[in-house]
C-alpha positions as CSV (number, residue, x, y, z in Angstrom):
1,M,23.4,12.8,1.9
2,N,27.1,13.0,2.6
3,R,28.9,9.9,1.6
4,R,32.0,10.7,3.6
5,A,29.9,11.1,6.8
6,L,28.2,7.7,6.1
7,L,31.5,5.8,5.6
8,G,33.7,7.4,8.2
9,A,36.3,5.4,10.0
10,S,34.5,2.1,9.4
11,V,35.7,1.8,5.8
12,L,39.3,2.3,6.9
13,G,38.8,-0.4,9.5
14,A,37.3,-2.8,6.9
15,A,40.2,-2.2,4.6
16,G,42.8,-2.6,7.4
17,L,44.1,0.9,7.0
18,G,45.4,3.3,9.6
19,A,46.2,3.0,13.3
20,R,43.6,1.6,15.7
21,P,41.7,4.5,17.2
22,A,41.4,5.0,20.9
23,R,38.6,3.0,22.5
24,A,35.4,4.9,23.4
25,A,32.3,3.9,25.3
26,V,29.4,2.6,23.2
27,T,26.5,5.0,23.3
28,P,23.0,3.8,22.5
29,Q,22.8,6.0,19.4
30,A,26.1,4.4,18.1
31,R,24.8,0.8,18.4
32,K,24.0,-1.2,15.3
33,F,21.7,-4.2,15.3
34,V,21.6,-7.5,13.4
35,F,18.5,-9.6,13.8
36,I,18.6,-13.4,12.9
37,T,15.1,-14.8,12.8
38,S,14.7,-18.6,12.8
39,F,11.3,-19.0,11.3
40,Y,9.1,-22.0,12.1
41,G,9.8,-22.5,15.8
42,W,12.9,-23.7,17.5
43,D,13.1,-26.0,20.6
44,P,14.7,-24.1,23.4
45,T,15.5,-27.3,25.3
46,T,18.0,-28.2,22.6
47,V,20.4,-25.4,23.7
48,Y,19.0,-22.6,25.9
49,T,17.4,-24.3,28.9
50,D,18.5,-27.3,31.0
51,Q,15.6,-29.7,31.3
52,L,17.6,-32.9,31.4
53,E,16.3,-33.9,34.8
54,N,12.7,-32.7,34.2
55,E,10.5,-35.8,33.7
56,N,7.9,-33.6,32.2
57,V,10.2,-32.7,29.3
58,H,11.7,-35.0,26.6
59,T,15.4,-34.5,26.0
60,P,17.8,-36.7,24.1
61,D,19.9,-39.2,26.1
62,D,23.2,-38.0,24.7
63,D,22.7,-34.3,25.7
64,E,24.6,-32.9,28.6
65,V,24.8,-29.6,30.4
66,V,28.0,-27.5,30.1
67,T,28.8,-24.2,31.7
68,S,30.9,-21.6,29.9
69,S,31.5,-17.9,30.9
70,G,28.7,-18.2,33.5
71,I,26.1,-19.6,31.0
72,S,24.8,-23.1,31.4
73,Y,23.6,-24.6,28.1
74,V,22.8,-27.9,26.5
75,S,25.7,-29.5,24.6
76,N,25.9,-32.4,22.2
77,G,28.7,-33.6,20.0
78,K,26.4,-33.0,16.9
79,R,26.4,-29.3,17.7
80,G,30.0,-28.3,17.9
81,A,29.2,-24.8,16.7
82,V,27.2,-24.2,19.9
83,D,30.1,-25.2,22.1
84,E,32.4,-23.0,20.0
85,F,30.0,-20.0,20.4
86,F,29.7,-20.2,24.2
87,G,33.4,-20.9,24.6
88,T,34.4,-17.9,22.5
89,Y,31.5,-15.4,22.9
90,G,29.7,-16.5,26.1
91,D,31.0,-13.6,28.0
92,K,29.3,-11.3,25.5
93,A,26.0,-13.2,25.4
94,I,22.7,-13.1,27.4
95,V,20.2,-15.9,27.1
96,I,16.6,-14.9,27.8
97,N,14.4,-17.8,28.7
98,G,10.6,-17.9,29.1
99,I,9.3,-15.3,26.7
100,N,5.5,-15.6,26.7
101,V,4.3,-15.3,23.1
102,G,0.7,-16.3,23.9
103,S,-0.1,-18.0,20.6
104,V,0.8,-21.1,18.6
105,S,0.2,-19.6,15.1
106,H,3.4,-19.1,13.1
107,A,2.1,-15.8,11.6
108,V,0.7,-14.4,14.8
109,C,3.8,-15.3,16.9
110,M,6.1,-13.8,14.4
111,M,4.3,-10.5,14.3
112,K,4.3,-10.5,18.1
113,M,8.0,-11.3,18.5
114,L,9.0,-8.7,16.0
115,T,6.5,-5.9,16.7
116,G,5.0,-6.7,20.1
117,S,1.5,-6.9,18.5
118,N,-0.5,-9.2,16.3
119,A,-1.3,-6.3,14.0
120,A,0.6,-6.5,10.7
121,T,0.4,-2.7,10.4
122,N,2.9,-2.2,13.2
123,S,6.6,-1.6,12.5
124,D,9.2,-4.1,13.7
125,W,12.1,-3.5,15.9
126,A,14.6,-3.4,13.1
127,A,12.6,-0.9,11.1
128,I,12.2,1.4,14.1
129,L,15.8,1.3,15.1
130,G,16.8,2.2,11.5
131,A,14.2,4.9,11.0
132,E,15.2,6.8,14.1
133,Q,18.5,7.5,12.5
134,S,17.4,7.7,8.9
135,S,19.4,10.9,8.2
136,T,22.6,9.2,9.1
137,Y,22.5,6.0,7.0
138,G,22.0,5.5,3.3
139,L,19.9,2.3,3.9
140,P,18.8,2.7,7.6
141,T,17.2,-0.8,7.7
142,V,17.9,-3.7,5.3
143,V,15.9,-6.9,5.3
144,V,18.2,-9.4,3.6
145,Q,15.8,-12.3,4.0
146,G,12.9,-13.5,6.2
147,P,9.9,-11.7,7.7
148,G,9.8,-7.9,8.0
149,F,7.1,-5.5,9.1
150,T,7.6,-2.0,7.9
151,G,4.3,-0.4,9.1
152,G,4.6,3.2,8.2
153,L,8.4,3.1,7.8
154,A,8.6,1.6,4.3
155,G,10.5,4.6,3.1
156,T,13.5,3.7,5.3
157,V,13.5,-0.1,4.8
158,C,15.2,-1.9,1.9
159,R,14.5,-5.5,1.0
160,I,17.4,-7.2,-0.8
161,G,15.2,-9.8,-2.6
162,S,15.4,-13.6,-2.3
163,S,18.0,-13.8,-5.2
164,G,19.8,-10.5,-4.6
165,Q,17.8,-8.6,-7.1
166,I,19.2,-5.3,-5.8
167,D,22.5,-6.1,-7.4
168,S,20.8,-6.3,-10.8
169,L,19.0,-3.1,-10.0
170,L,22.2,-1.2,-9.2
171,A,23.9,-2.6,-12.3
172,G,21.0,-1.4,-14.5
173,T,20.2,-4.9,-15.8
174,L,17.1,-5.7,-13.8
175,A,14.6,-4.4,-16.4
176,A,16.3,-6.4,-19.1
177,Q,15.4,-9.6,-17.2
178,G,11.7,-9.2,-18.0
179,D,9.7,-10.5,-21.0
180,V,10.1,-7.2,-22.9
181,T,13.4,-5.6,-23.5
182,P,13.0,-1.9,-22.5
183,Q,14.6,1.0,-24.3
184,S,17.6,2.3,-22.3
185,F,19.2,5.7,-21.9
186,S,22.8,6.3,-22.5
187,D,25.0,7.0,-19.5
188,E,24.8,10.7,-20.2
189,G,21.1,10.5,-20.6
190,R,20.7,8.7,-17.3
191,A,22.8,11.4,-15.6
192,R,20.6,14.1,-17.0
193,V,17.4,12.4,-15.9
194,R,18.8,12.0,-12.3
195,A,19.9,15.6,-12.2
196,W,16.4,16.8,-13.4
197,A,14.7,14.5,-10.8
198,H,16.9,15.9,-8.0
199,S,16.1,19.5,-8.9
200,R,12.4,18.9,-9.3
201,G,12.3,17.1,-5.9
202,L,13.9,20.0,-4.2
203,A,11.6,22.5,-5.9
204,R,8.5,20.5,-4.9
205,Q,9.5,20.4,-1.2
206,G,9.3,24.2,-1.2
207,L,5.9,24.2,-2.9
208,A,4.2,21.5,-0.8
209,R,0.7,22.4,0.2
210,T,0.2,19.8,2.9
211,A,2.3,18.1,5.5
212,R,1.8,14.7,3.8
213,E,2.9,16.2,0.4
214,A,6.0,17.6,2.1
215,T,6.8,14.2,3.7
216,L,6.4,12.4,0.4
217,T,8.5,14.8,-1.6
218,K,11.2,14.8,1.0
219,A,11.2,11.0,1.0
220,G,11.5,11.0,-2.8
221,S,14.5,13.2,-2.7
222,A,16.1,11.1,0.0
223,A,15.5,8.0,-2.1
224,L,17.3,9.6,-5.1
225,E,20.3,10.5,-2.9
226,R,20.4,6.9,-1.6
227,A,20.3,5.6,-5.1
228,D,23.3,7.6,-6.1
229,L,25.2,6.5,-3.0
230,L,24.3,2.8,-3.6
231,R,25.5,3.0,-7.2
232,S,28.9,4.4,-5.9
233,M,29.1,1.5,-3.4
234,R,28.1,-1.3,-5.7
235,T,31.5,-3.0,-5.7
236,S,32.1,-2.5,-1.9
237,V,29.2,-4.7,-0.8
238,R,28.4,-8.3,-1.5
239,W,24.8,-7.6,-2.6
240,G,24.2,-11.0,-4.4
241,S,23.1,-13.1,-1.3
242,D,22.4,-16.7,-2.3
243,S,19.9,-17.1,0.7
244,S,22.3,-19.2,2.7
245,L,22.9,-17.9,6.3
246,E,26.6,-17.6,5.5
247,S,26.0,-15.4,2.6
248,Q,23.5,-13.2,4.5
249,V,26.0,-12.8,7.3
250,D,28.7,-11.6,4.9
251,L,26.3,-9.1,3.4
252,A,25.2,-7.8,6.8
253,T,28.9,-7.3,7.7
254,D,29.5,-5.3,4.5
255,L,26.4,-3.0,5.2
256,L,27.6,-2.2,8.7
257,A,31.3,-1.9,7.9
258,N,30.6,0.6,5.0
259,G,28.3,2.7,7.2
260,L,25.3,2.0,5.0
261,S,22.9,0.6,7.5
262,R,22.2,0.6,11.2
263,S,19.8,-2.3,11.4
264,V,20.0,-5.5,9.3
265,A,17.5,-8.4,9.4
266,L,18.5,-11.9,8.4
267,G,16.2,-14.9,8.0
268,F,17.0,-18.5,8.7
269,E,13.8,-20.1,7.4
270,S,13.6,-23.9,7.2
271,A,10.8,-26.3,7.4
272,D,12.9,-28.5,9.6
273,W,12.5,-26.0,12.4
274,D,8.8,-27.0,12.3
275,S,9.7,-30.4,13.7
276,H,6.4,-32.1,14.1
277,A,8.3,-35.4,13.3
278,D,11.9,-36.4,14.2
279,N,12.3,-33.4,16.5
280,D,15.7,-34.3,18.0
281,S,17.6,-34.8,14.8
282,K,16.1,-31.8,13.0
283,Q,16.5,-29.3,15.8
284,S,20.1,-30.4,16.5
285,S,21.0,-29.9,12.8
286,K,19.3,-26.5,12.6
287,F,21.0,-25.2,15.7
288,Q,24.3,-26.4,14.4
289,T,23.8,-24.4,11.2
290,L,22.4,-21.4,13.1
291,F,25.5,-21.2,15.4
292,E,27.9,-21.6,12.5
293,G,26.3,-18.5,11.1
294,I,26.4,-16.6,14.4
295,N,30.1,-17.6,14.9
296,R,30.9,-16.3,11.4
297,L,29.0,-13.1,12.0
298,M,30.8,-12.4,15.3
299,A,34.2,-13.1,13.7
300,N,33.4,-10.8,10.8
301,L,32.3,-8.0,13.2
302,A,35.4,-8.4,15.3
303,S,37.6,-7.9,12.2
304,V,36.3,-4.4,11.5
305,T,37.9,-1.6,13.5
306,T,35.8,1.3,14.8
307,S,36.2,4.1,17.3
308,T,34.8,1.8,20.1
309,G,37.2,-1.0,19.2
310,T,35.5,-3.2,16.6
311,L,32.0,-3.6,15.1
312,A,31.5,-6.5,17.5
313,D,31.7,-4.0,20.4
314,E,29.0,-1.7,19.0
315,T,26.6,-4.2,17.3
316,I,23.9,-6.1,19.2
317,V,23.1,-9.4,17.5
318,V,19.6,-10.7,18.3
319,A,18.8,-14.3,17.6
320,L,15.1,-15.3,18.1
321,S,12.4,-17.6,16.9
322,E,8.7,-17.0,17.0
323,M,7.7,-19.9,19.2
324,G,9.0,-23.0,21.0
325,R,8.1,-26.7,20.9
326,T,6.0,-28.8,23.2
327,P,7.6,-30.5,26.2
328,L,7.0,-34.1,25.1
329,L,7.2,-35.9,21.8
330,N,4.1,-36.7,19.8
331,G,3.5,-40.1,18.0
332,G,5.9,-39.2,15.3
333,A,8.8,-38.5,17.6
334,G,8.2,-34.8,16.9
335,K,7.2,-31.8,19.0
336,D,4.4,-29.4,18.1
337,H,3.9,-25.7,18.5
338,W,4.3,-24.1,22.0
339,P,3.7,-20.5,23.2
340,A,6.9,-20.0,25.1
341,T,10.4,-19.4,23.6
342,S,13.9,-18.0,24.2
343,A,16.1,-15.3,22.7
344,L,19.8,-14.7,22.5
345,L,21.5,-11.3,22.7
346,I,25.2,-10.8,21.9
347,G,27.7,-8.0,22.0
348,G,27.1,-4.3,21.7
349,G,28.5,-3.5,25.1
350,L,26.1,-5.8,27.0
351,R,27.0,-7.3,30.3
352,G,27.1,-10.9,29.1
353,G,27.8,-14.2,30.6
354,R,24.2,-14.4,31.9
355,T,21.0,-16.4,31.6
356,I,17.8,-14.6,32.7
357,G,14.2,-15.7,33.1
358,G,13.2,-19.4,32.9
359,Y,10.5,-22.0,32.5
360,T,8.1,-23.8,34.9
361,E,8.3,-27.6,35.4
362,L,5.7,-27.9,32.6
363,L,7.8,-25.7,30.3
364,A,5.5,-22.8,30.4
365,A,7.0,-19.3,30.5
366,D,7.9,-18.4,34.1
367,T,7.6,-14.9,35.6
368,M,10.7,-12.8,35.9
369,N,12.0,-10.0,38.1
370,F,12.8,-7.4,35.5
371,T,15.4,-5.8,37.7
372,T,17.4,-8.9,38.7
373,G,16.5,-11.3,35.9
374,E,15.6,-14.0,38.4
375,P,12.6,-16.3,37.4
376,G,9.7,-17.1,39.6
377,E,8.7,-13.6,40.6
378,G,7.6,-10.4,39.0
379,D,5.9,-10.3,35.6
380,Y,5.7,-12.5,32.5
381,V,8.2,-11.4,29.8
382,Q,6.1,-10.5,26.7
383,P,7.6,-9.8,23.2
384,T,6.7,-6.1,23.7
385,H,9.1,-6.0,26.8
386,L,11.9,-7.5,24.7
387,G,11.2,-4.9,22.0
388,A,11.0,-2.0,24.4
389,T,14.4,-3.0,25.8
390,L,16.0,-3.3,22.4
391,L,14.7,0.1,21.4
392,T,16.1,1.6,24.6
393,L,19.5,0.0,24.0
394,G,19.4,1.7,20.6
395,G,18.6,5.2,22.1
396,V,14.9,5.1,21.1
397,D,12.1,5.9,23.5
398,P,9.8,2.9,23.5
399,A,6.9,5.0,24.7
400,N,6.8,6.6,21.3
401,W,6.1,3.3,19.7
402,L,4.5,0.9,22.2
403,P,1.5,1.0,24.5
404,D,3.4,-1.0,27.1
405,P,7.0,0.5,27.1
406,R,8.3,-1.4,30.1
407,V,11.8,-2.6,29.7
408,V,13.7,-5.6,31.2
409,D,16.0,-3.4,33.3
410,T,18.7,-6.0,33.9
411,L,19.5,-6.0,30.2
412,L,20.4,-2.3,30.4
413,E,23.2,-2.8,32.9
């Protein structure tokens, strides 16, 4: 794997070196992706959908509807980061309301939102997008935190670890953290072992007797090449994520800016999202933290120069949660699980400043015209349609991965 090809102009941009290149159109193949998954179920009425006049839906008395860059959203003084986001990035954002998940189980909904199916053997959108360009990136897909479904693509997906264990692995100190201190090679000895492993891997590829054996030996050689690349990049990336969304965002920026990854998955997992009690306070607080992270990510991406302008111009940020919350409060002032949710797409050359889809008066997912985005006509938006659209935006044919490859056409404009 060619390190120079992996790094390219992005490293110069990250370091602030050289003149700004001429702007070029963003092609699907050039797009990168960052997924931010809020696990445990957010309440779309807190931000994404105006239900303040709907008597069938509980909303806090101090909420108000604000319109910025063509997007109407729910504002509250406790969520200043939300106002900052739509005021700064609303023209690059698309809100998708009324995604019909069809379940109220956390595990099932998460699998469906990320893979389009309730089968844990399927690969998620992040894994597919990375795998389709696995020869271009050292770490095609990185799961920093949160859920990830690799399916048959485990060879192109790297999980950082909840405490940034990959940093210790690259430093050569991970094994020493166990109960038994292992015997170690000298630097010269390790270099010889790596050289031998490389040569044996190449030799085995030429001697493979079956297609599976050839695939495995090729994957092994690629893994060794990636390991060498990562060791050379250890000080260029903030590997040691402390699990905060802020830390995850910075790591994602480094991975994209250094040309290491195409697709990065972040996880904002908090029991407070599962607001069976005290819904209004918990949801407001979580959305404030979420949008603080999104604002930081967008500012980071905008600071890195690329051939299309900046990383913000060629990266699609996808913020989603596996389910929504019930329309009305329960006896504990909370809201329970609900099978309809929203998603937020930002950047990457999208025609932003739009809200598409919607909810019925009872807060069920409404149908949508896939061509215009208007609610109340057409088909229900399923997670598989969102996934098919994301794959298409990334230059991947969804028909190769999904039984229902229909896309939401208006998102491709």
